[in-house]
C-alpha positions in Angstrom: 122.1 52.2 70.2 122.0 55.2 71.4 118.5 56.6 69.8 116.7 57.9 72.8 119.3 59.4 74.7 120.9 60.7 71.6 124.3 59.5 72.7 126.0 58.9 69.1 125.7 62.8 68.8 125.1 62.3 64.9 121.1 62.6 65.3 119.0 65.8 65.5 117.8 67.0 68.5 114.7 65.2 69.6 112.3 67.2 72.6 112.1 65.6 75.9 110.5 65.6 78.9 112.3 68.2 81.6 113.0 65.2 83.7 114.7 63.2 80.9 116.3 66.2 79.6 118.0 67.0 82.5 119.0 63.2 83.3 120.4 63.2 79.8 122.2 66.4 80.0 124.3 65.3 83.5 124.7 61.6 81.9 126.3 62.7 78.4 128.4 65.3 80.3 129.8 62.7 82.7 130.2 59.7 79.9 131.6 62.4 77.6 134.6 63.5 79.9 135.4 60.1 80.4 135.3 58.6 77.0 136.7 61.5 75.2 140.7 60.3 75.6 139.5 56.8 74.6 137.5 57.9 71.1 140.8 60.5 70.9 143.4 57.7 70.9 140.8 55.4 68.4 140.8 58.5 66.1 144.9 58.3 66.4 144.7 54.9 65.6 142.7 55.6 61.9 139.6 53.5 63.3 136.4 55.5 62.1 133.1 56.0 64.0 131.4 53.6 61.6 134.0 51.0 62.4 133.0 51.2 66.4 129.2 51.3 65.2 129.3 48.2 63.6 131.7 46.3 66.2 129.7 47.4 68.8 126.5 46.1 67.4 127.9 42.9 66.5 129.4 42.7 70.6 125.5 43.1 71.7 124.3 40.6 69.5 127.3 38.0 70.1 126.5 38.7 73.8 122.5 38.4 73.7 122.8 35.5 71.2 125.7 33.2 72.7 124.5 33.7 76.3 120.5 34.6 76.8 119.5 31.4 75.2 121.7 29.6 77.8 120.5 31.4 80.3 123.7 33.0 81.3 122.0 36.3 82.0 124.5 38.1 83.9 127.3 37.3 82.0 125.4 38.2 78.8 124.5 41.1 80.4 127.9 42.4 81.1 129.2 41.7 77.6 126.1 43.4 76.3 127.0 46.5 78.5 130.4 46.6 77.4 129.9 47.1 73.9 126.5 49.5 74.6 129.3 52.2 75.2 130.5 52.1 71.8 127.3 53.9 71.0 128.5 56.7 72.9 132.2 56.3 72.0 131.4 56.4 67.9 129.5 59.8 68.5 132.2 61.3 70.4 134.9 60.3 67.9 132.4 61.9 65.2 132.5 65.0 66.8 136.4 65.2 67.6 136.8 64.4 63.8 133.8 67.0 62.9 132.7 63.8 60.2 129.2 64.0 61.5 126.6 63.3 58.8 123.2 62.1 57.5 124.9 58.4 56.6 126.1 58.3 60.5 123.0 59.1 61.7 121.1 56.5 59.6 123.8 54.0 60.4 123.6 54.2 64.2 119.6 54.3 64.0 119.4 51.2 61.8 122.1 49.1 64.0 120.0 50.3 67.3 117.2 48.2 65.9 119.7 45.3 65.1 120.7 45.7 68.4 117.4 45.6 70.0 116.4 42.6 68.0 119.1 40.8 69.1 118.7 41.4 73.1 114.7 40.2 72.8 115.4 37.7 70.5 117.7 36.0 72.7 115.6 35.9 75.7 112.8 34.7 73.6 115.2 31.7 72.7 115.7 31.0 76.1 111.7 31.1 77.1 111.0 28.9 73.9 113.8 26.6 74.9 115.3 25.8 78.1 113.1 28.0 79.8 110.2 26.5 78.8 107.6 29.4 79.7 105.6 30.0 76.1 103.7 33.0 78.1 106.8 35.1 78.6 108.5 34.1 75.4 105.3 36.0 73.7 105.8 38.8 76.1 109.2 38.9 75.2 108.4 39.1 71.6 105.8 41.5 72.2 108.7 43.8 73.1 110.8 43.2 70.5 108.0 43.9 67.9 106.4 46.6 70.1 109.8 48.6 70.4 110.5 48.6 66.9 107.0 50.0 66.1 107.3 52.7 68.5 110.4 54.1 66.7 108.9 53.5 63.0 105.4 55.7 64.2 108.0 58.5 65.0 110.1 57.9 61.9 106.6 57.9 59.6 105.3 60.7 61.1 108.2 62.5 60.4 108.5 61.6 56.8 105.0 62.7 56.3 106.2 66.1 57.5 104.3 65.9 61.0 106.5 67.3 64.4 105.2 64.1 66.3 105.9 66.1 69.4 105.5 62.9 71.6 108.1 60.6 72.7 106.0 58.8 75.4 106.2 57.1 78.5 108.6 54.4 77.4 111.2 54.9 74.9 114.6 53.2 74.2 116.5 54.1 76.5 114.3 53.2 79.5 113.2 49.9 77.7 117.1 48.8 77.7 118.2 49.8 81.2 114.9 48.1 82.6 115.5 44.8 80.7 119.1 44.7 81.1 119.5 45.9 84.8 117.1 43.2 86.0 118.0 40.5 83.4 121.7 41.2 84.6 120.4 40.9 88.7 118.2 37.8 87.7 121.3 36.0 86.3 122.9 35.8 89.7 120.3 33.4 90.8 123.1 30.9 89.5 125.5 32.3 92.0 123.1 31.4 95.2 121.1 34.8 95.0 117.7 33.2 95.9 114.1 34.6 94.4 116.0 36.9 92.5 115.4 35.2 88.8 112.1 36.7 89.2 113.2 39.9 88.1 113.4 39.2 84.4 109.9 38.5 84.2 108.7 41.4 86.2 111.1 43.4 83.6 109.7 42.2 80.6 106.0 42.6 81.6 106.6 45.9 82.6 108.5 46.6 79.4 105.9 45.4 77.5 103.2 47.4 79.2 105.1 50.5 78.6 105.8 50.0 75.2 101.9 49.4 74.4 101.2 52.6 76.3 103.9 54.4 74.6 102.8 53.3 71.0 99.4 54.3 72.0 100.6 57.8 72.6 102.4 58.1 69.7 99.7 57.2 67.5 97.1 59.6 69.0 99.4 62.5 68.4 100.3 61.3 64.8 96.3 61.4 64.4 96.1 64.8 66.0 98.7 66.5 64.1 97.6 65.0 60.9 94.2 65.9 61.3 95.5 69.6 62.5 97.6 69.6 59.4 94.9 68.9 57.1 92.6 71.1 58.6 94.9 73.8 57.8 95.7 73.0 54.3 92.1 73.3 53.7 91.9 76.8 55.1 94.6 77.6 52.9 93.0 76.2 49.5 89.7 77.6 50.7 91.7 81.0 51.0 90.3 81.5 54.4 
């Protein structure tokens, strides 16, 4: 649940634009100070970082799939946000315990994808049901699918030996912040705030457009880098 901001501390470092890097730096420093005592407490109680990761993902899934399909966007977002912070806690615990591992990074990254599916899946269920808007249901499904593919393009590019030196317009952090923030605010409509329910459709269209741009950026980058790598191999083979 922390891929784009490298919050877990168990992932490889990823190059980012300067603005995002600065924001990430100060945000991580703040949350590290706040959550370190709690992480230390869990370690003393014998709780493992992987357990926190699993519980956090389960909480996000429950918040999304229990509340969102019923249109309870405010309370669903509150629950999801509470459990999203587990991704900061598990990484903090791993650093304190000195147990950072490839397995931890793999588990964290895999469950990020599961959590994303729960969030956008819950919203799609709302629009396919009581929300009664098939267009927004389709947009939400596109947000889910494109987010998964955006992550896959980078992972696959790196797997075939390319640096994939681009992150794109909208990474996972931006997708979640925009979606959860505006989704939570739109839920205030049930508390009598007029017109605010339109924030969620705006968020979904924005995330869908941003994800499409990001996907194109990454595909173009992989195509360019693969062509450069192939050309370099050809030159070596010809003895140039």
